[in-house]
C-alpha positions, -999 to +999 in steps of 0.1 A: +532-055-558+514-024-574+517-029-613+506-071-620+525-064-654+553-069-637+548-102-626+561-124-650+535-150-664+551-181-652+552-173-616+517-165-607+511-197-603+543-198-578+531-170-561+494-176-552+512-214-540+531-195-519+508-165-503+484-196-496+516-217-474+524-182-459+489-182-439+473-201-412+439-198-429+425-207-455+427-175-485+399-167-508+412-160-545+402-126-538+425-122-509+454-138-529+448-114-558+451-086-534+481-102-514+503-108-546+488-081-572+469-100-594+433-087-612+404-109-591+400-125-632+434-137-633+436-150-598+402-165-602+415-183-635+445-197-622+433-214-585+408-228-604+441-241-631+455-254-594+426-269-580+418-290-609+455-302-609+451-310-573+480-282-559+450-267-544+421-278-528+391-261-511+383-259-472+361-281-462+342-252-446+342-234-477+366-205-469+386-205-485+415-228-503+443-245-494+477-265-502+464-299-519+482-323-515+505-321-544+517-289-529+524-307-500+540-334-515+564-310-536+571-293-502+581-323-484+600-332-512+617-299-517+628-299-481+641-336-487+661-325-516+677-298-500+714-306-482+691-297-448+680-333-447+715-345-436+714-322-413+681-333-399+696-373-400+723-367-378+703-344-354+679-376-351+709-393-351+725-380-318+690-376-298+685-415-309+724-418-290+715-400-257+681-413-252+687-451-265+660-454-278+644-453-319+638-421-330+614-404-357+608-378-382+568-376-387+550-353-411+505-346-409+491-359-445+457-374-453+459-406-439+472-399-407+510-391-400+540-408-419+571-412-410+600-393-432+629-404-416+637-422-381+671-435-366+667-471-354+676-484-317+708-509-316+683-530-290+673-565-307+638-560-292+622-532-307+589-522-325+592-516-363+576-491-378+596-479-412+597-450-436+568-443-454+545-453-426+512-440-423+498-443-382+463-428-368+462-390-357+439-400-322+460-425-312+497-420-311+521-392-300+528-380-331+492-374-346+481-358-313+508-333-318+493-326-347+454-327-336+463-298-305+480-275-332+448-273-342+424-238-338+401-254-313+368-249-340+385-272-364+402-291-340+363-302-326+353-305-363+383-328-369+382-348-341+341-352-342+339-370-382+372-390-375+371-431-371+389-432-333+397-470-339+407-487-310+439-504-312+444-516-279+425-507-242+440-477-236+432-464-271+412-425-264+374-438-286+357-408-271+355-378-292+355-356-255+381-376-240+402-369-266+396-332-269+405-325-234+440-344-239+443-323-272+438-295-251+462-303-224+490-312-252+487-277-264+492-262-232+523-283-221+536-288-257+540-328-259+521-357-261+524-393-244+517-422-262+510-448-234+503-481-249+476-463-273+487-478-307+504-507-296+501-530-266+537-522-247+547-497-267+556-460-252+563-428-269+567-392-264+566-361-293+570-327-295+561-302-323+582-288-348+571-253-363+589-230-385+594-199-377+560-183-372+554-205-347+532-231-375+534-270-372+549-282-398+562-318-380+570-339-345+599-354-333+593-380-316+607-417-299+590-448-290+599-480-268+587-508-257+574-503-220+591-529-202+624-509-211+609-477-203+580-470-184+559-438-193+573-416-165+609-427-172+597-416-213+583-382-197+621-375-186+631-374-223+611-340-233+636-321-228+651-336-249+630-336-277+624-300-270+663-292-279+658-311-307+632-297-322+643-263-320+677-276-344+660-288-367+632-257-372+665-238-372+680-259-399+647-265-423+641-234-424+670-213-417+693-199-450 
């Protein structure tokens, strides 16, 4: 917008959040101002307010601003309160019926991956991970899809500062080995958890992307290895990928 006087005052902070939300990299206040057509001083003042209130946070590399916890929670809440969450749950229900195991819709948060929606299997023997549960990034299928979605340099920085806690004998706790696996995941488009988080549990996850190809969530299923081996679980990747594409269309469609 060339004439900033045309931007209503009560819309300016929303436009700042929208501008940052549309970018894959952090933005400086100057870049935001140029993007939406606001003076530098106005943009700095509004960004500082959003920082103070937790809607924005500074990038750890000092390269600009990115969405803060309150902005991410607001975005997740808007997505959940729209009618699309009903369709999303139905898609998960269809997937659970086809695979015959528990399926999950999982999103990244500061404390790890968060289970936002799920459909339980009918099997009496199952692994309980209720909605709202946070699980680690480094040893879960969904968490590894998120880490693999990051640019290489950012991925390496994050892995090198993460506490790679050992949960089972199969947990990868060596940063270099984990980075090598994440590189493979980035290439093949899915992740396997082969008893790395829970002893005796296997899981497969694929990313759910927005229309610009950016990571927003993962769709996954898990099962006891007594019922499904890792080899059998890998045969379900195509079904998960199809559901992922349907979820993208549901969440981001008009």
